[in-house]
C-alpha angles and dihedrals in degrees: 000000000000130000127200118211125193109201140175113216131183118253089238120136112273097009095121091045091053091051094050091045092053092051093049095044091052092058104260133128121221106228097176134008135178129180126195133176114251105178111273091002140045124239111223124190115192132182110198136177131193121255090223140004093263092071119094121206091203090063090047090052092053090049091051089051089058094057113108112245095017126108125181114224099183145336126214123195128204111249116278113282127205109263095018117145115245114210118234097173 
């Protein structure tokens, strides 16, 4: 299952690298990514998918929310698929 995040990140040095590193360390692949300038910040749109069924995109979203200088505007999930793992954590 894929998840699309729309984020606002600060234009600080290394902010995009920290975001990408977090996603990769938490066991997700980035399928699609776009970055656009939005004044003092950058708008980042990411489509991610889990490496395996044990990964939960809800947990990844909460971890992204904890990054300094990053705010999540919205998240959109792909429709429920048969056999998809539903997070309970």
